C-alpha positions, 0 to 999 in steps of 0.5 A, spaced: 500 500 500 502 507 498 503 512 503 496 515 506 495 522 508 495 524 515 489 526 519 488 531 524 485 528 530 485 532 537 490 537 535 495 532 532 497 530 525 496 522 525 497 516 521 491 511 521 490 503 522 484 499 523 481 492 523 474 490 525 476 490 533 481 496 533 481 503 530 488 507 532 491 513 530 499 514 531 501 522 531 506 524 527 510 528 532 512 523 538 509 517 534 504 517 540 499 511 540 492 514 541 486 515 541 485 508 540 478 504 540 477 497 541 471 494 539 468 500 535 462 497 533 460 495 540 454 499 543 459 501 548 466 502 545 472 501 549 477 507 549 482 506 555 488 511 553 488 518 555 489 525 551 491 531 555 486 536 556 490 541 552 491 537 546 487 543 541 489 549 545 495 554 544 500 552 549 507 556 552 512 556 547 517 553 551 513 546 552 516 541 548 513 537 543 512 531 547 508 535 552 504 538 546 502 531 543 501 528 550 496 522 549 496 514 549 502 510 549 509 512 546 516 509 545 522 513 549 529 512 546 531 516 553 526 515 558 525 520 563 526 528 564 534 528 561 535 534 565 543 532 565 547 531 559 548 524 556 554 523 552 555 530 551 548 531 548 542 534 552 536 530 550 529 532 550 524 529 555 523 522 554 528 522 548 528 524 540 523 519 539 518 522 543 519 529 540 521 529 533 516 528 527 516 521 524 515 519 517 511 513 514 516 508 511 511 503 509 504 499 510 500 493 508 494 489 509 492 482 508 486 477 510 491 476 516 491 483 518 494 490 517 501 494 519 504 500 519 511 502 519 514 509 521 521 512 522 525 517 525 532 520 525 536 520 532 541 525 531 543 526 538 543 519 540 546 516 533 542 512 528 535 511 527 528 508 530 523 504 526 516 503 529 512 497 526 505 497 529 500 491 527 493 489 528 491 482 527 484 480 524 479 478 530 484 480 535 483 486 540 491 487 541 496 492 538 503 489 537 509 494 536 516 493 535 521 498 535 528 497 531 534 502 533 540 502 529 546 505 529 547 506 536 553 508 539 552 507 546 547 504 552 540 506 552 534 507 557 528 505 553 521 505 555 513 505 553 509 510 556 502 508 556 497 513 559 490 511 561 484 515 563 479 513 568 472 515 570 471 521 575 470 515 581 475 513 586 478 506 586 474 504 580 480 500 577 484 495 580 491 494 578 495 488 578 502 486 576 506 479 575 512 477 580 516 483 582 523 483 585 523 490 588 518 496 589 519 503 592 517 510 591 521 515 588 527 517 592 525 524 592 518 528 592 515 527 585 513 534 586 514 540 590 510 546 592 515 551 591 514 549 583 506 549 584 506 541 585 504 536 590 505 529 592 503 525 597 507 518 597 513 518 602 519 518 598 524 513 598 520 508 601 521 500 600 514 497 598 512 490 601 505 490 599 502 495 594 496 495 598 499 498 604 504 504 602 506 510 606 504 517 605 508 523 608 503 524 613 504 517 616 498 514 613 498 509 608 495 508 601 493 502 596 496 503 590 492 497 587 486 502 586 485 508 582 483 513 581 486 516 588 489 521 592 486 527 588 490 533 588 497 529 587 502 527 583 506 521 585 511 515 582 513 508 584 517 503 581 516 496 580 521 491 578 520 485 575 523 478 576 527 477 570 526 469 570 519 470 568 517 468 561 514 474 560 512 480 565 505 483 565 501 489 567 493 489 568 488 494 569 481 491 571 475 496 570 469 491 573 464 496 572 466 498 565 467 490 564 474 490 561 481 489 562 487 493 559 493 489 559 501 490 557 505 484 556 513 484 555 520 481 556 522 483 562 529 482 560 528 488 555 523 492 559 525 491 566 520 495 570 514 498 571 514 506 573 507 508 575 505 515 574 499 517 578 497 523 575 491 526 579 491 534 579 498 535 582 501 540 577 498 547 577 503 550 572 502 551 565 499 547 561 497 542 567 494 547 571 491 542 576 486 539 570 490 533 568 486 528 573 484 521 573 490 519 569 495 513 570 501 512 567 503 504 566 510 505 564 514 499 562 521 501 562 529 499 563 531 506 566 533 509 573 526 511 575 524 518 570 531 521 571 534 520 564 539 517 560 545 519 564 543 516 571 540 510 567 546 508 564 551 509 570 551 505 576 545 507 581 542 504 587 537 500 582 543 497 578 547 495 584 541 491 586 542 487 579 536 491 576 537 493 569 537 500 568 539 500 561 540 496 555 546 495 550 546 494 542 549 488 538 556 489 535 552 493 529 549 498 534 542 494 533 536 493 538 529 491 537 524 491 543 517 488 542 511 490 546 504 488 546 498 491 549 490 489 549 483 489 551 479 484 553 471 484 555 470 480 562 464 477 565 460 481 571 464 476 576 471 478 574 474 482 579 481 483 578 487 480 574 490 475 579 495 472 573 496 472 566 497 465 563 501 464 556 499 459 552 505 460 547 503 454 542 495 455 542 496 463 540 492 465 546 493 468 553 488 466 559 486 472 564 485 469 571 481 473 576 482 473 584 474 471 584 476 465 580 473 467 573 477 466 567 477 469 560 481 467 554 484 472 549 487 470 542 494 473 542 500 471 539 505 471 545 511 469 541 511 476 538 515 478 544 520 473 542 520 473 534 518 480 533 513 477 527 506 475 526 503 470 521 501 473 514 504 480 515 510 483 513 513 485 520 
């Protein structure tokens, strides 16, 4: 198929891709996945990803492109704020992939599904990044592979999924695969002097996600969201690398669906949770970015940036990867799966996700005992390819 013109969607020129079960947009600026509609033909389609409330507004000139486009999920070539120069370069927040314009390289469609490939140059980090987004027919899954080439040093990559929720406290249930370590950010996530506010106790080890200390001596439950209105907070969950795959899941029982993300924990070692609930009172946030959750699967030292992630730090000292190295030719590929599944009324919260590699499906098992089978080519995490599609 020849390149297709972009379409203006919620303030951003976007590439489109669709099947019967998924319709998605990818922004030209930042390569951001969103908005995404699952089961668009249903009476109540599912749109799990957030789009910033300022998407179609004029914002201050010093706001980076990444923040102007803020939505859905995007790939970070240098995850984090990047306030400190790395290898002699000052990288933009979340790297060049999150701020530069992507170009269409190719696309295709068969009876098996469809795919879109975009590319972006990374002059500061060296090389290029190509992003392949693919959909399979009769699946509510988004498959993505990012291929980096020409790298000259280590990188700290990540996916940055941001989910939106109804304005109802505790409506969603969060769960994760086996963890080695979890803790809150080692400093206050936001400071009043900067017109920002956080609530979690800094630098606290987390033994139980349902009992996490706060700055006033109380505790809070990180497995339920929305929560803690008026605050911005971060916590990192470091996955057990011995797992065949790691997963994150957000169950919305009242809306009768689960959103999930699957990854190789040797590629993306941790999940950074960003609880964004109105704690920033400067432009363009202005206290209105509420009920948003970042489920950010990364190999990085929190959100500090490339320089801190690529040198020794207290996470790497514990044996937790905070950066990745390319092969001898400067190449690195990262595969990622995100999807949505309908759930029955008795499905309360994901307790486990079983991978049935040969049968091309996964099974979501709930704490209540309910189970849902979902068609999914889990082998994409190992091979980076899908049957019947060029990618």
